[in-house]
C-alpha positions in Angstrom: -10.8 -3.8 -15.3 -7.4 -4.2 -14.2 -7.0 -3.7 -10.4 -3.7 -2.7 -8.7 -3.6 -3.6 -5.1 -0.9 -1.4 -3.6 0.4 -0.6 0.4 3.4 1.2 1.2 5.9 0.9 4.0 8.1 4.1 4.9 10.5 4.9 7.4 11.5 8.6 8.4 13.1 11.4 5.6 16.0 11.5 7.9 17.9 14.0 5.5 14.4 16.0 5.4 14.3 16.3 9.1 17.8 17.5 9.8 16.6 20.3 7.2 13.2 21.2 8.9 14.2 21.2 12.6 18.2 21.8 12.3 19.0 18.5 14.0 22.9 19.0 12.0 25.4 16.4 13.7 23.2 13.7 14.9 23.6 10.2 13.6 19.8 8.9 11.8 19.3 7.2 14.6 19.4 10.4 16.8 17.3 12.4 14.1 14.7 9.5 14.4 14.7 9.7 18.3 14.4 13.3 18.5 11.3 13.7 15.7 9.9 10.5 17.2 9.8 12.7 20.6 8.4 15.7 19.0 5.8 14.1 17.9 4.9 12.4 21.0 5.3 15.7 22.7 2.5 17.3 20.2 0.7 14.5 19.6 0.9 11.6 22.0 2.1 9.4 19.6 5.3 9.1 17.6 3.8 8.7 13.6 4.9 11.4 12.2 3.0 13.3 9.2 2.7 12.4 6.2 5.2 14.4 4.5 8.2 13.5 7.0 7.7 9.6 5.6 9.9 8.4 3.4 9.2 5.3 0.6 11.0 2.3 0.7 8.7 -0.1 -0.1 5.7 -0.1 -2.5 4.3 -3.9 -2.6 1.2 -4.8 -5.3 -1.3 -7.4 -6.5 -2.3 -6.8 -10.3 -5.1 -8.4 -11.7 -5.8 -8.4 -15.6 -7.7 -10.8 -17.6 -5.3 -13.3 -18.1 -3.3 -13.3 -14.9 -2.7 -12.2 -11.1 0.8 -11.1 -10.1 1.7 -10.3 -6.7 5.5 -8.3 -6.2 7.4 -5.1 -4.8 7.9 -2.5 -7.2 12.0 -2.3 -8.4 14.9 -4.0 -6.7 15.5 -4.1 -2.8 18.0 -1.5 -3.9 15.8 0.8 -6.0 15.6 4.5 -4.4 12.8 6.4 -3.7 12.6 8.1 -7.0 12.2 4.8 -9.0 9.5 3.3 -6.8 7.4 5.7 -7.5 7.9 5.9 -10.9 7.1 2.6 -11.5 3.7 3.2 -9.5 2.8 5.7 -12.1 4.4 4.2 -14.9 1.9 1.3 -13.9 -1.4 3.5 -13.9 0.0 5.2 -17.0 0.0 1.9 -18.9 -2.5 -0.2 -17.3 -5.2 2.7 -16.0 -6.1 -0.1 -13.4 -9.1 0.2 -10.1 -6.6 1.4 -7.3 -7.7 -0.6 -4.4 -5.9 0.4 -0.7 -6.9 -0.2 2.8 -6.6 3.7 4.1 -4.9 4.6 0.5 -6.8 7.8 1.0 -5.8 8.6 4.4 -2.1 7.5 4.5 -0.7 6.2 1.2 -1.9 8.4 -1.6 -0.9 11.5 0.7 2.6 10.7 0.9 3.1 9.1 -2.5 1.5 12.8 -3.9 4.2 14.6 -1.3 7.1 12.5 -1.8 6.7 12.8 -5.9 7.1 16.4 -5.3 10.7 16.4 -4.6 11.6 14.6 -8.2 11.0 15.2 -11.9 8.1 12.4 -11.8 5.6 12.3 -14.6 2.4 11.0 -13.3 -0.4 12.7 -15.7 -2.7 9.9 -16.0 -3.3 9.6 -12.4 -3.6 13.5 -11.9 -6.4 13.7 -14.8 -9.7 14.8 -13.8 -11.5 15.0 -17.2 -9.3 18.2 -18.4 -7.8 16.2 -21.5 -9.8 12.8 -21.3 -13.5 13.4 -20.7 -13.9 9.6 -19.4 -12.3 10.9 -15.7 -14.3 13.8 -15.7 -17.1 11.5 -13.4 -14.5 8.5 -12.0 -11.1 9.7 -11.3 -8.2 8.5 -8.8 -8.6 11.7 -7.1 -12.3 12.1 -5.6 -13.2 10.4 -2.3 -16.0 8.6 -4.1 -15.3 7.5 -7.8 -14.1 4.2 -7.9 -10.9 4.5 -9.8 -9.4 4.3 -6.1 -11.3 2.1 -4.0 -10.3 2.6 -0.2 -12.0 -0.3 1.4 -11.1 0.8 5.0 -13.5 4.4 4.0 -15.6 2.4 1.7 -16.7 -0.2 4.8 -16.9 2.1 7.0 -19.0 4.1 5.2 -16.8 6.9 5.5 -17.0 7.4 9.0 -13.6 7.7 10.4 -15.0 6.8 14.0 -15.8 3.2 12.3 -12.6 2.9 10.6 -11.0 -1.0 11.3 -7.8 -2.0 11.5 -7.1 -4.4 8.1 -5.1 -7.3 10.1 -8.2 -8.1 12.2 -11.0 -7.7 9.4 -8.4 -10.2 7.2 -8.3 -12.3 9.8 -12.3 -12.4 10.7 -12.3 -13.2 7.2 -10.4 -16.4 7.3 -7.4 -14.7 5.8 -3.4 -14.5 7.4 -3.3 -11.3 8.7 -0.1 -9.7 9.9 2.9 -12.1 9.3 6.2 -11.4 10.7 6.2 -7.8 11.0 4.1 -4.6 11.6 4.3 -0.8 9.9 6.3 0.3 13.9 8.9 -2.2 13.1 9.8 -1.1 9.8 12.4 1.9 10.8 13.9 -1.2 13.2 14.5 -3.4 10.5 15.7 -0.7 7.9 18.3 0.4 10.5 19.5 -3.6 10.6 19.8 -3.7 6.7 16.1 -5.8 6.6 14.9 -4.2 3.1 13.7 -7.7 1.4 12.0 -8.8 4.3 9.9 -5.1 4.6 9.3 -6.0 1.2 7.9 -9.4 2.0 5.9 -8.0 4.8 4.4 -5.2 2.2 3.5 -8.1 0.2 1.7 -10.1 2.6 -0.4 -7.0 3.3 -1.4 -6.4 -0.2 -2.3 -9.5 -0.3 -4.9 -9.2 3.1 -6.1 -6.4 1.3 -6.6 -8.0 -2.3 -8.6 -10.5 -0.6 -10.6 -8.3 1.0 -11.6 -6.9 -2.2 -12.6 -10.0 -3.0 -14.9 -10.3 -0.5 -16.2 -7.3 -0.9 -16.5 -7.6 -5.0 -18.6 -10.4 -4.1 -20.9 -8.6 -1.4 -21.9 -6.1 -4.5 -22.7 -8.8 -6.7 -19.6 -8.6 -8.9 -18.6 -11.7 -8.1 -20.8 -14.8 -7.5 -19.3 -17.7 -5.5 -18.2 -19.9 -8.3 -16.0 -16.9 -9.3 -15.0 -16.3 -5.8 -14.0 -19.6 -5.6 -12.0 -19.4 -9.0 -10.3 -16.3 -8.1 -9.2 -17.2 -4.6 -7.8 -20.5 -6.5 -6.1 -18.7 -9.0 -4.3 -16.6 -6.2 -3.4 -19.8 -4.4 -1.9 -21.3 -7.7 0.1 -18.0 -8.0 1.8 -18.2 -4.2 2.3 -22.0 -4.6 4.5 -21.1 -7.9 6.3 -18.5 -6.5 8.4 -20.9 -4.6 9.0 -17.5 -2.2 8.7 -18.4 1.3 6.9 -15.9 2.7 4.2 -15.9 -0.1 3.7 -19.7 1.0 3.7 -19.0 4.2 1.2 -16.8 3.7 -0.9 -19.4 1.7 -0.6 -22.3 4.4 -2.3 -20.0 6.8 -5.0 -19.1 4.7 -8.3 -20.8 5.5 -10.3 -22.7 2.7 -12.5 -19.8 1.4 
């Protein structure tokens, strides 16, 4: 089966927040400050609810039979609709196993809500067996099915109190972990026009997720040690051949498997 590991980066949906909270006339920065403050007053932190996020980057590692590819969907100029349609078109084309870290708790709910705003077709993703019986007992939506594997949930035994940060798990495994940015800094970077830096950061996050996934597959007995090392070397070769600085830096910071 093709494997599609993904991660998203988001910013506040400024236009949506203006409408919902009657913040017309305020600058983008002031709208963000206002909704962050409202959120802090309500729950003690400024992490907005899922439907108030706007997607600015979707990055992926795609492993097919013949190759492994690391990239961000679209271009730095792509709007949210384009990113979402590309995401679902990839599922339509490859019918991959989706792999994420907290994708069930964050990435996919955000993708679901944001997709409602556009005329996006995602029939394959939403299939649960009505038109294709192979999806009845293994689809993208059911928590315990494997067409979407949320590594954070699976490794925590579906116990929220056992959840762990990707950065720390990746670092414990000898992988680079966070590099150059964090999710909390994405809004500031976006305001400064650093969309490419956000895309680069998202790619390093998805690489960490993919490498943890390889460890998980080795633990499950789906990869022996020789095959595991071969998968790692294939990815190293891809990173080196990219000649992109953030991918070269990731490869350099990655300890030997």
